[in-house]
N, CA, C and O of each residue as an XYZ file, in Angstrom:
444
protein
N    -129.989     76.684    -44.264
C    -130.600     76.933    -45.544
C    -131.930     77.636    -45.337
O    -132.774     77.148    -44.586
N    -132.130     78.762    -45.983
C    -133.363     79.520    -45.857
C    -134.322     79.106    -46.965
O    -133.938     78.970    -48.126
N    -135.564     78.912    -46.582
C    -136.588     78.550    -47.553
C    -137.375     79.783    -47.951
O    -137.242     80.842    -47.339
N    -138.193     79.640    -48.975
C    -139.095     80.723    -49.362
C    -140.083     80.962    -48.231
O    -140.363     80.047    -47.456
N    -140.618     82.180    -48.121
C    -141.591     82.462    -47.054
C    -142.777     81.501    -47.117
O    -143.249     81.138    -48.194
N    -143.244     81.101    -45.936
C    -144.400     80.217    -45.855
C    -145.671     81.056    -45.770
O    -145.626     82.205    -45.331
N    -146.785     80.498    -46.181
C    -148.077     81.196    -46.124
C    -148.665     81.035    -44.728
O    -149.026     79.929    -44.324
N    -148.760     82.139    -43.994
C    -149.225     82.083    -42.610
C    -150.431     82.972    -42.344
O    -150.896     83.053    -41.207
N    -150.937     83.630    -43.357
C    -152.047     84.541    -43.146
C    -153.224     83.797    -42.515
O    -153.540     82.667    -42.887
N    -153.855     84.455    -41.560
C    -155.042     83.917    -40.886
C    -154.771     82.582    -40.192
O    -155.675     81.756    -40.065
N    -153.523     82.364    -39.740
C    -153.166     81.120    -39.081
C    -152.468     81.448    -37.759
O    -151.512     82.224    -37.726
N    -152.954     80.853    -36.684
C    -152.282     80.991    -35.392
C    -151.352     79.796    -35.216
O    -151.723     78.669    -35.544
N    -150.154     80.031    -34.704
C    -149.211     78.940    -34.508
C    -148.257     79.297    -33.382
O    -148.095     80.468    -33.041
N    -147.635     78.295    -32.815
C    -146.667     78.460    -31.742
C    -145.282     78.489    -32.379
O    -144.851     77.490    -32.953
N    -144.586     79.605    -32.290
C    -143.309     79.786    -32.989
C    -142.291     78.684    -32.711
O    -141.679     78.164    -33.645
N    -142.103     78.326    -31.465
C    -141.077     77.343    -31.124
C    -141.369     75.975    -31.734
O    -140.447     75.194    -31.972
N    -142.636     75.681    -31.988
C    -143.002     74.396    -32.583
C    -142.985     74.432    -34.106
O    -143.214     73.407    -34.749
N    -142.719     75.583    -34.683
C    -142.814     75.759    -36.131
C    -141.492     75.473    -36.843
O    -141.426     75.487    -38.072
N    -140.444     75.216    -36.064
C    -139.134     74.861    -36.635
C    -138.514     73.788    -35.747
O    -138.678     73.808    -34.527
N    -137.804     72.856    -36.367
C    -137.193     71.747    -35.641
C    -135.669     71.869    -35.653
O    -135.080     72.446    -36.566
N    -135.057     71.315    -34.623
C    -133.607     71.216    -34.581
C    -133.144     70.134    -35.552
O    -133.885     69.201    -35.861
N    -131.913     70.274    -36.026
C    -131.270     69.259    -36.850
C    -129.854     69.096    -36.316
O    -129.162     70.085    -36.079
N    -129.419     67.853    -36.127
C    -128.104     67.575    -35.546
C    -126.994     68.306    -36.295
O    -126.934     68.281    -37.524
N    -126.123     68.954    -35.537
C    -124.938     69.628    -36.063
C    -125.250     70.658    -37.150
O    -124.463     70.847    -38.077
N    -126.397     71.320    -37.031
C    -126.826     72.243    -38.091
C    -127.491     73.490    -37.532
O    -127.873     73.570    -36.365
N    -127.606     74.461    -38.436
C    -128.430     75.651    -38.214
C    -129.549     75.568    -39.251
O    -129.286     75.457    -40.449
N    -130.785     75.622    -38.791
C    -131.948     75.551    -39.672
C    -132.620     76.916    -39.655
O    -132.733     77.538    -38.598
N    -133.069     77.389    -40.816
C    -133.809     78.648    -40.862
C    -135.068     78.486    -41.687
O    -135.130     77.683    -42.618
N    -136.073     79.272    -41.322
C    -137.340     79.254    -42.039
C    -137.839     80.695    -42.134
O    -138.105     81.329    -41.113
N    -137.964     81.210    -43.348
C    -138.454     82.563    -43.562
C    -139.973     82.575    -43.423
O    -140.676     81.840    -44.117
N    -140.469     83.417    -42.517
C    -141.902     83.531    -42.314
C    -142.501     84.658    -43.142
O    -143.618     84.547    -43.647
N    -141.742     85.750    -43.276
C    -142.236     86.922    -43.982
C    -141.051     87.665    -44.579
O    -140.045     87.891    -43.907
N    -141.179     88.040    -45.840
C    -140.099     88.773    -46.510
C    -140.726     89.937    -47.251
O    -141.479     89.744    -48.205
N    -140.411     91.153    -46.804
C    -140.954     92.376    -47.394
C    -139.811     93.366    -47.616
O    -138.717     93.179    -47.083
N    -140.054     94.398    -48.385
C    -139.021     95.419    -48.583
C    -138.717     96.151    -47.279
O    -137.633     96.712    -47.123
N    -139.660     96.150    -46.347
C    -139.477     96.842    -45.070
C    -138.835     95.977    -43.995
O    -138.443     96.485    -42.945
N    -138.722     94.668    -44.247
C    -138.091     93.802    -43.262
C    -138.487     92.354    -43.435
O    -139.316     92.010    -44.277
N    -137.870     91.501    -42.608
C    -138.090     90.058    -42.678
C    -138.333     89.491    -41.293
O    -137.868     90.041    -40.294
N    -139.065     88.386    -41.238
C    -139.202     87.567    -40.040
C    -138.652     86.190    -40.382
O    -139.119     85.543    -41.320
N    -137.653     85.740    -39.614
C    -137.038     84.448    -39.891
C    -136.851     83.679    -38.590
O    -136.343     84.221    -37.608
N    -137.263     82.415    -38.587
C    -137.019     81.523    -37.466
C    -135.703     80.798    -37.681
O    -135.360     80.449    -38.811
N    -134.964     80.569    -36.600
C    -133.727     79.802    -36.648
C    -133.738     78.770    -35.537
O    -134.290     79.004    -34.461
N    -133.120     77.616    -35.805
C    -132.874     76.591    -34.791
C    -131.402     76.208    -34.891
O    -130.958     75.703    -35.923
N    -130.648     76.445    -33.828
C    -129.213     76.162    -33.776
C    -128.982     74.946    -32.879
O    -129.419     74.935    -31.728
N    -128.305     73.932    -33.391
C    -127.914     72.822    -32.540
C    -126.761     73.293    -31.648
O    -126.066     74.252    -31.981
N    -126.564     72.618    -30.523
C    -125.488     72.986    -29.590
C    -124.146     73.030    -30.315
O    -123.813     72.135    -31.092
N    -123.389     74.079    -30.049
C    -122.072     74.248    -30.642
C    -122.070     74.945    -31.992
O    -121.007     75.305    -32.498
N    -123.232     75.140    -32.580
C    -123.337     75.802    -33.884
C    -123.407     77.315    -33.696
O    -123.613     77.791    -32.580
N    -123.240     78.068    -34.771
C    -123.325     79.514    -34.660
C    -123.208     80.201    -35.994
O    -123.130     79.564    -37.045
N    -123.196     81.502    -35.932
C    -122.952     82.366    -37.085
C    -121.742     83.209    -36.735
O    -121.705     83.837    -35.677
N    -120.755     83.230    -37.613
C    -119.524     83.975    -37.347
C    -119.785     85.474    -37.363
O    -120.830     85.936    -37.819
N    -118.829     86.207    -36.863
C    -118.952     87.657    -36.747
C    -119.203     88.284    -38.119
O    -118.518     87.982    -39.096
N    -120.197     89.158    -38.162
C    -120.561     89.857    -39.393
C    -121.313     91.133    -39.027
O    -121.648     91.353    -37.863
N    -121.571     91.960    -40.012
C    -122.397     93.153    -39.814
C    -123.580     93.085    -40.761
O    -123.560     92.344    -41.744
N    -124.598     93.854    -40.465
C    -125.779     93.968    -41.315
C    -126.130     95.452    -41.420
O    -125.920     96.203    -40.468
N    -126.655     95.875    -42.549
C    -126.960     97.289    -42.731
C    -128.263     97.731    -42.068
O    -128.670     98.885    -42.203
N    -128.919     96.811    -41.351
C    -130.218     97.121    -40.746
C    -130.239     96.689    -39.285
O    -129.525     95.766    -38.892
N    -131.063     97.361    -38.485
C    -131.294     96.919    -37.115
C    -132.012     95.577    -37.141
O    -132.772     95.284    -38.065
N    -131.763     94.765    -36.118
C    -132.435     93.475    -36.015
C    -132.779     93.209    -34.556
O    -132.047     93.599    -33.646
N    -133.908     92.537    -34.354
C    -134.345     92.123    -33.028
C    -134.249     90.607    -32.975
O    -134.723     89.917    -33.878
N    -133.634     90.089    -31.916
C    -133.544     88.649    -31.685
C    -134.394     88.325    -30.463
O    -134.228     88.928    -29.402
N    -135.308     87.366    -30.620
C    -136.127     86.882    -29.507
C    -135.861     85.390    -29.362
O    -136.107     84.619    -30.290
N    -135.355     84.982    -28.192
C    -135.012     83.586    -27.947
C    -136.281     82.836    -27.519
O    -136.918     83.171    -26.520
N    -136.620     81.819    -28.302
C    -137.826     81.028    -28.063
C    -137.560     79.822    -27.171
O    -138.447     79.367    -26.449
N    -136.326     79.304    -27.225
C    -135.985     78.077    -26.514
C    -134.471     78.016    -26.381
O    -133.761     78.414    -27.304
N    -133.963     77.531    -25.263
C    -132.535     77.302    -25.121
C    -131.733     78.502    -24.664
O    -132.256     79.414    -24.024
N    -130.453     78.488    -25.004
C    -129.506     79.497    -24.525
C    -128.514     79.849    -25.628
O    -127.955     78.960    -26.269
N    -128.295     81.136    -25.848
C    -127.366     81.609    -26.873
C    -126.351     82.563    -26.260
O    -126.622     83.238    -25.267
N    -125.178     82.600    -26.879
C    -124.215     83.652    -26.577
C    -124.181     84.528    -27.822
O    -123.796     84.086    -28.905
N    -124.593     85.780    -27.644
C    -124.623     86.727    -28.754
C    -123.631     87.831    -28.430
O    -123.722     88.482    -27.389
N    -122.685     88.031    -29.334
C    -121.661     89.048    -29.144
C    -121.977     90.215    -30.067
O    -122.117     90.046    -31.278
N    -122.085     91.390    -29.484
C    -122.376     92.604    -30.250
C    -121.264     93.606    -29.968
O    -121.034     93.983    -28.819
N    -120.580     94.031    -31.017
C    -119.496     94.989    -30.855
C    -118.429     94.514    -29.892
O    -117.854     95.317    -29.157
N    -118.153     93.202    -29.887
C    -117.128     92.641    -29.010
C    -117.601     92.321    -27.609
O    -116.832     91.775    -26.818
N    -118.850     92.644    -27.275
C    -119.397     92.420    -25.933
C    -120.287     91.176    -25.925
O    -121.372     91.211    -26.504
N    -119.861     90.065    -25.280
C    -120.687     88.852    -25.251
C    -121.835     88.976    -24.250
O    -121.679     89.510    -23.152
N    -122.990     88.465    -24.668
C    -124.181     88.455    -23.818
C    -124.765     87.052    -23.825
O    -124.849     86.423    -24.880
N    -125.166     86.558    -22.670
C    -125.860     85.286    -22.587
C    -127.354     85.590    -22.605
O    -127.853     86.337    -21.763
N    -128.060     85.010    -23.565
C    -129.477     85.320    -23.763
C    -130.255     84.011    -23.740
O    -129.916     83.073    -24.462
N    -131.300     83.946    -22.911
C    -132.064     82.714    -22.753
C    -133.516     82.854    -23.150
O    -133.981     83.924    -23.544
N    -134.210     81.751    -23.035
C    -135.619     81.657    -23.409
C    -136.439     82.816    -22.842
O    -136.371     83.122    -21.652
N    -137.216     83.453    -23.726
C    -138.080     84.556    -23.320
C    -137.391     85.904    -23.317
O    -138.034     86.922    -23.064
N    -136.082     85.935    -23.597
C    -135.347     87.200    -23.626
C    -135.138     87.655    -25.059
O    -135.121     86.847    -25.989
N    -134.979     88.961    -25.223
C    -134.717     89.513    -26.548
C    -133.681     90.605    -26.443
O    -133.430     91.157    -25.372
N    -133.082     90.905    -27.583
C    -132.147     92.020    -27.633
C    -132.177     92.623    -29.030
O    -132.677     92.025    -29.982
N    -131.628     93.819    -29.118
C    -131.557     94.530    -30.391
C    -130.103     94.526    -30.847
O    -129.198     94.864    -30.084
N    -129.896     94.142    -32.091
C    -128.572     94.201    -32.702
C    -128.581     95.407    -33.636
O    -129.242     95.376    -34.674
N    -127.857     96.470    -33.282
C    -127.867     97.694    -34.091
C    -127.220     97.501    -35.463
O    -126.304     96.694    -35.626
N    -127.706     98.244    -36.425
C    -127.154     98.226    -37.776
C    -125.673     98.588    -37.749
O    -125.238     99.410    -36.943
N    -124.908     97.966    -38.635
C    -123.500     98.277    -38.871
C    -122.578     98.031    -37.679
O    -121.449     98.521    -37.670
N    -123.031     97.288    -36.682
C    -122.204     96.891    -35.541
C    -121.974     95.384    -35.665
O    -122.927     94.631    -35.862
N    -120.727     94.940    -35.554
C    -120.450     93.515    -35.715
C    -121.164     92.696    -34.640
O    -121.296     93.120    -33.492
N    -121.618     91.511    -35.047
C    -122.272     90.602    -34.115
C    -122.022     89.159    -34.549
O    -121.746     88.881    -35.716
N    -122.124     88.259    -33.587
C    -121.954     86.823    -33.828
C    -122.868     86.086    -32.865
O    -123.208     86.601    -31.800
N    -123.265     84.872    -33.247
C    -124.142     84.052    -32.412
C    -123.526     82.682    -32.221
O    -122.951     82.115    -33.150
N    -123.647     82.145    -30.999
C    -123.133     80.812    -30.698
C    -124.121     80.103    -29.778
O    -124.617     80.688    -28.815
N    -124.401     78.839    -30.084
C    -125.326     78.043    -29.274
C    -124.586     77.405    -28.103
O    -123.926     76.379    -28.265
N    -124.698     78.015    -26.919
C    -124.140     77.403    -25.712
C    -124.865     76.089    -25.454
O    -124.249     75.076    -25.122
N    -126.165     76.125    -25.611
C    -127.044     74.966    -25.666
C    -127.823     75.180    -26.956
O    -127.827     76.285    -27.500
N    -128.469     74.159    -27.440
C    -129.255     74.395    -28.644
C    -130.310     75.463    -28.338
O    -130.823     75.548    -27.222
N    -130.616     76.263    -29.341
C    -131.609     77.311    -29.129
C    -132.363     77.610    -30.415
O    -131.895     77.357    -31.525
N    -133.563     78.164    -30.208
C    -134.395     78.648    -31.318
C    -134.616     80.131    -31.118
O    -134.749     80.607    -29.991
N    -134.654     80.866    -32.240
C    -134.866     82.307    -32.131
C    -135.698     82.815    -33.305
O    -135.730     82.218    -34.380
N    -136.352     83.910    -33.066
C    -137.018     84.676    -34.113
C    -136.145     85.884    -34.380
O    -135.805     86.624    -33.457
N    -135.779     86.091    -35.637
C    -135.015     87.267    -36.046
C    -135.954     88.193    -36.795
O    -136.572     87.798    -37.784
N    -136.059     89.424    -36.320
C    -136.869     90.447    -36.977
C    -135.899     91.481    -37.541
O    -135.281     92.240    -36.793
N    -135.774     91.504    -38.857
C    -134.888     92.456    -39.544
C    -135.738     93.661    -39.940
O    -136.765     93.516    -40.604
N    -135.303     94.851    -39.527
C    -136.051     96.079    -39.800
C    -135.256     96.938    -40.758
O    -134.178     97.431    -40.426
N    -135.802     97.110    -41.953
C    -135.112     97.890    -42.979
C    -135.709     99.288    -43.020
O    -136.916     99.461    -42.851
N    -134.862    100.281    -43.244
C    -135.347    101.656    -43.334
C    -135.176    102.423    -42.035
O    -134.657    101.905    -41.046
N    -135.615    103.643    -42.062
C    -135.466    104.532    -40.901
C    -136.624    104.446    -39.981
O    -136.652    105.131    -38.958
């Protein structure tokens, strides 16, 4: 469940501590929502995921904690803490928590 963006202006915080895991769930927290893009934190419990889908915009995934299997265009990638990848617009992708993981999703809208 995504919440309304939180007020973070002029506030320093540690991303991984800003969202908590929930048993058998995927938790999301919107940090910033603009016409040019969004910043959203996610926490996936082990075994949880997002099924294959496409998005009309490029997105950057940065893994804050844990381990994820991210499949882009049919190609599975194992991505761990401190690693990031780019999910290109209009290419199918899916996410699965091999272990529980937290990530920052940066959605970039426009050219």
